[in-house]
N, C-alpha and C positions, 0 to 999 in steps of 0.2 A: 610763301616768302622764304628766302634763304639768306643766310649771312655767313661770312667767313672772314678770316684774317690771313693774309699772306705776307711773306717777306720777299721783297724785290731787290735785286742787285744790278750789276752792270751788264747782265745778259737779258735781252728782251724776253719776257715770258707772258703767257696769257693770264690776265687777271680777271677777265669776265668774258663769258662765251654766250652770246645771244642767239644760240641755235633756235631756241624757242623765243619768240618776241617777248621782251621784258623791259622794264624800267630799272636801271641800276644806279645806285649812289656809290661813288668811289671816294674814299677819304684817305689822305696821307697823314698817318699818325706819327711818322718819324721826323727826325731833324733834317734829313737829306731830301732835296727836291726830287719829286717823282715826275717822270715824263710819260704821258700816255699817248697812244696812237695805234697805227696799224703795225703789221709785222716788221716794218722797216724802221720803227722808232728807235732812236738812240739817245744818248745822254746830252745831245746838243740841240735836238729839235723835238718836235711833239708838243703836246699841250702840257705846260708845266703846272704842277700843284705843289706849292710850298707847304711847310709844316702846318697842319691843321686845316688846310684847304680841302674842299670837296667839290665834286661836280656830279650832276645827274644826267644820265644819258638814256635815251630810248634806243634799244638795240633790236634790230631785226636781221637775223642771219649775219651778224657781225661779231668779231672778236676784238677785245680791247687788250692791247699789250702794254706792259709797264716796264720801265727801266730807270736806273739812276746813272749819273755821270761818274760817281764814285761811291764806295761804301754800300750800305744797305738801308732800306727803309721798310717800315711796317705799314701795310695798307688794309683798311677795312672796306668790305664790299657788302652791300645788302641789295637784294633784287627781288622783284615779284616773279612768280612762276616757280613751280617745283623743280624745274630743270634749268633754271636761269643762269646759275653760275656754277 
């Protein structure tokens, strides 16, 4: 199991990399809405996570990108597998 905290801003960035199959929980700790999705996610689409919201994803050869519409937010990720995130 691995855990980390990342800061996400208005440029889409990889926040979880499921190269090795894993289950990941992604939680938005900041006040700014986080949008997650594929490499084309931006601050007006994607799956939105408001402050304090979390989602669990099962990843198999998939990357999860995160972005905000403005400002920055802090994101916590925890995943199973030694190379999960």
